[in-house]
PyMOL commands that place a pseudoatom at each C-alpha (Angstrom):
pseudoatom trace, name=CA, resn=MET, resi=1, chain=A, elem=C, hetatm=0, pos=[3.657, 6.914, -13.727]
pseudoatom trace, name=CA, resn=PRO, resi=2, chain=A, elem=C, hetatm=0, pos=[0.327, 5.268, -12.866]
pseudoatom trace, name=CA, resn=SER, resi=3, chain=A, elem=C, hetatm=0, pos=[-2.730, 7.276, -11.956]
pseudoatom trace, name=CA, resn=ILE, resi=4, chain=A, elem=C, hetatm=0, pos=[-3.232, 7.473, -8.194]
pseudoatom trace, name=CA, resn=ASP, resi=5, chain=A, elem=C, hetatm=0, pos=[-6.498, 6.418, -6.554]
pseudoatom trace, name=CA, resn=ASP, resi=6, chain=A, elem=C, hetatm=0, pos=[-7.361, 8.095, -3.240]
pseudoatom trace, name=CA, resn=VAL, resi=7, chain=A, elem=C, hetatm=0, pos=[-8.414, 5.524, -0.626]
pseudoatom trace, name=CA, resn=SER, resi=8, chain=A, elem=C, hetatm=0, pos=[-10.119, 6.778, 2.520]
pseudoatom trace, name=CA, resn=ILE, resi=9, chain=A, elem=C, hetatm=0, pos=[-9.087, 4.829, 5.623]
pseudoatom trace, name=CA, resn=GLY, resi=10, chain=A, elem=C, hetatm=0, pos=[-11.329, 6.650, 8.112]
pseudoatom trace, name=CA, resn=GLY, resi=11, chain=A, elem=C, hetatm=0, pos=[-8.442, 7.415, 10.484]
pseudoatom trace, name=CA, resn=ASP, resi=12, chain=A, elem=C, hetatm=0, pos=[-4.906, 8.740, 10.584]
pseudoatom trace, name=CA, resn=ALA, resi=13, chain=A, elem=C, hetatm=0, pos=[-2.794, 5.605, 10.023]
pseudoatom trace, name=CA, resn=ILE, resi=14, chain=A, elem=C, hetatm=0, pos=[-2.938, 2.037, 8.698]
pseudoatom trace, name=CA, resn=ARG, resi=15, chain=A, elem=C, hetatm=0, pos=[-0.371, -0.730, 8.263]
pseudoatom trace, name=CA, resn=LEU, resi=16, chain=A, elem=C, hetatm=0, pos=[0.996, -1.407, 4.774]
pseudoatom trace, name=CA, resn=GLY, resi=17, chain=A, elem=C, hetatm=0, pos=[-0.328, -4.978, 4.559]
pseudoatom trace, name=CA, resn=GLN, resi=18, chain=A, elem=C, hetatm=0, pos=[-3.796, -3.925, 5.677]
pseudoatom trace, name=CA, resn=PHE, resi=19, chain=A, elem=C, hetatm=0, pos=[-3.852, -1.001, 3.251]
pseudoatom trace, name=CA, resn=MET, resi=20, chain=A, elem=C, hetatm=0, pos=[-2.920, -3.175, 0.284]
pseudoatom trace, name=CA, resn=LYS, resi=21, chain=A, elem=C, hetatm=0, pos=[-5.930, -5.427, 0.929]
pseudoatom trace, name=CA, resn=PHE, resi=22, chain=A, elem=C, hetatm=0, pos=[-8.260, -2.541, 1.851]
pseudoatom trace, name=CA, resn=SER, resi=23, chain=A, elem=C, hetatm=0, pos=[-7.363, -0.582, -1.290]
pseudoatom trace, name=CA, resn=GLY, resi=24, chain=A, elem=C, hetatm=0, pos=[-7.791, -3.623, -3.536]
pseudoatom trace, name=CA, resn=LEU, resi=25, chain=A, elem=C, hetatm=0, pos=[-4.189, -3.688, -4.732]
pseudoatom trace, name=CA, resn=LEU, resi=26, chain=A, elem=C, hetatm=0, pos=[-4.168, -7.368, -3.673]
pseudoatom trace, name=CA, resn=ASP, resi=27, chain=A, elem=C, hetatm=0, pos=[-6.884, -9.664, -2.339]
pseudoatom trace, name=CA, resn=SER, resi=28, chain=A, elem=C, hetatm=0, pos=[-5.212, -12.005, 0.132]
pseudoatom trace, name=CA, resn=GLY, resi=29, chain=A, elem=C, hetatm=0, pos=[-2.820, -11.571, 3.017]
pseudoatom trace, name=CA, resn=GLY, resi=30, chain=A, elem=C, hetatm=0, pos=[-0.560, -14.279, 1.598]
pseudoatom trace, name=CA, resn=ASP, resi=31, chain=A, elem=C, hetatm=0, pos=[-0.244, -12.454, -1.727]
pseudoatom trace, name=CA, resn=VAL, resi=32, chain=A, elem=C, hetatm=0, pos=[0.457, -9.188, 0.125]
pseudoatom trace, name=CA, resn=LYS, resi=33, chain=A, elem=C, hetatm=0, pos=[3.184, -10.833, 2.213]
pseudoatom trace, name=CA, resn=GLU, resi=34, chain=A, elem=C, hetatm=0, pos=[4.884, -12.319, -0.875]
pseudoatom trace, name=CA, resn=ALA, resi=35, chain=A, elem=C, hetatm=0, pos=[4.741, -9.068, -2.868]
pseudoatom trace, name=CA, resn=ILE, resi=36, chain=A, elem=C, hetatm=0, pos=[6.227, -7.069, 0.001]
pseudoatom trace, name=CA, resn=ILE, resi=37, chain=A, elem=C, hetatm=0, pos=[8.997, -9.604, 0.765]
pseudoatom trace, name=CA, resn=ASP, resi=38, chain=A, elem=C, hetatm=0, pos=[9.853, -9.825, -2.959]
pseudoatom trace, name=CA, resn=GLY, resi=39, chain=A, elem=C, hetatm=0, pos=[10.351, -6.034, -3.096]
pseudoatom trace, name=CA, resn=GLU, resi=40, chain=A, elem=C, hetatm=0, pos=[7.474, -5.442, -5.528]
pseudoatom trace, name=CA, resn=VAL, resi=41, chain=A, elem=C, hetatm=0, pos=[5.779, -2.790, -3.376]
pseudoatom trace, name=CA, resn=LEU, resi=42, chain=A, elem=C, hetatm=0, pos=[6.802, 0.871, -3.331]
pseudoatom trace, name=CA, resn=VAL, resi=43, chain=A, elem=C, hetatm=0, pos=[5.883, 3.346, -0.625]
pseudoatom trace, name=CA, resn=ASN, resi=44, chain=A, elem=C, hetatm=0, pos=[6.387, 6.940, -1.735]
pseudoatom trace, name=CA, resn=GLY, resi=45, chain=A, elem=C, hetatm=0, pos=[8.571, 5.702, -4.602]
pseudoatom trace, name=CA, resn=GLU, resi=46, chain=A, elem=C, hetatm=0, pos=[10.874, 3.464, -2.527]
pseudoatom trace, name=CA, resn=VAL, resi=47, chain=A, elem=C, hetatm=0, pos=[10.824, -0.304, -1.972]
pseudoatom trace, name=CA, resn=ASP, resi=48, chain=A, elem=C, hetatm=0, pos=[9.597, -1.194, 1.516]
pseudoatom trace, name=CA, resn=ARG, resi=49, chain=A, elem=C, hetatm=0, pos=[9.727, -4.764, 2.797]
pseudoatom trace, name=CA, resn=ARG, resi=50, chain=A, elem=C, hetatm=0, pos=[7.934, -4.117, 6.110]
pseudoatom trace, name=CA, resn=ARG, resi=51, chain=A, elem=C, hetatm=0, pos=[4.363, -5.413, 5.995]
pseudoatom trace, name=CA, resn=GLY, resi=52, chain=A, elem=C, hetatm=0, pos=[3.695, -3.765, 9.373]
pseudoatom trace, name=CA, resn=ARG, resi=53, chain=A, elem=C, hetatm=0, pos=[4.968, -0.345, 8.321]
pseudoatom trace, name=CA, resn=GLN, resi=54, chain=A, elem=C, hetatm=0, pos=[2.646, 2.411, 9.515]
pseudoatom trace, name=CA, resn=LEU, resi=55, chain=A, elem=C, hetatm=0, pos=[1.359, 4.475, 6.622]
pseudoatom trace, name=CA, resn=ALA, resi=56, chain=A, elem=C, hetatm=0, pos=[0.297, 8.055, 7.235]
pseudoatom trace, name=CA, resn=LEU, resi=57, chain=A, elem=C, hetatm=0, pos=[-2.136, 10.283, 5.378]
pseudoatom trace, name=CA, resn=GLY, resi=58, chain=A, elem=C, hetatm=0, pos=[-0.714, 11.207, 1.973]
pseudoatom trace, name=CA, resn=ASP, resi=59, chain=A, elem=C, hetatm=0, pos=[1.526, 8.138, 1.589]
pseudoatom trace, name=CA, resn=VAL, resi=60, chain=A, elem=C, hetatm=0, pos=[1.349, 6.530, -1.862]
pseudoatom trace, name=CA, resn=VAL, resi=61, chain=A, elem=C, hetatm=0, pos=[1.612, 2.751, -2.282]
pseudoatom trace, name=CA, resn=THR, resi=62, chain=A, elem=C, hetatm=0, pos=[2.435, 1.384, -5.749]
pseudoatom trace, name=CA, resn=PHE, resi=63, chain=A, elem=C, hetatm=0, pos=[2.180, -2.233, -6.916]
pseudoatom trace, name=CA, resn=ALA, resi=64, chain=A, elem=C, hetatm=0, pos=[1.995, -3.766, -10.403]
pseudoatom trace, name=CA, resn=GLY, resi=65, chain=A, elem=C, hetatm=0, pos=[1.323, -0.468, -12.177]
pseudoatom trace, name=CA, resn=GLN, resi=66, chain=A, elem=C, hetatm=0, pos=[-1.405, 0.619, -9.744]
pseudoatom trace, name=CA, resn=ALA, resi=67, chain=A, elem=C, hetatm=0, pos=[-1.065, 3.314, -7.094]
pseudoatom trace, name=CA, resn=ALA, resi=68, chain=A, elem=C, hetatm=0, pos=[-3.192, 4.217, -4.081]
pseudoatom trace, name=CA, resn=ARG, resi=69, chain=A, elem=C, hetatm=0, pos=[-2.874, 7.217, -1.754]
pseudoatom trace, name=CA, resn=VAL, resi=70, chain=A, elem=C, hetatm=0, pos=[-3.835, 7.061, 1.942]
pseudoatom trace, name=CA, resn=CYS, resi=71, chain=A, elem=C, hetatm=0, pos=[-6.588, 9.593, 2.636]
pseudoatom trace, name=CA, resn=ARG, resi=72, chain=A, elem=C, hetatm=0, pos=[-8.927, 10.359, 5.533]
for i in range(1, 72): cmd.bond("trace and resi %d" % i, "trace and resi %d" % (i + 1))
show_as sticks, trace
zoom trace
């Protein structure tokens, strides 16, 4: 299991695609879209193919051996 980095979003919710760029898991929106559609992104341990999924505080996003937790 990868170590989990806490990423402060400054609010209560953020969309999955936005969070992946904000946290540095991926750099471009196109790469984020492809990774999500291809099923390479886990949210709380489960594949999620919805780029617009609302993440809440405490959710953990995992991609390519890196993990980031949504924090305030």
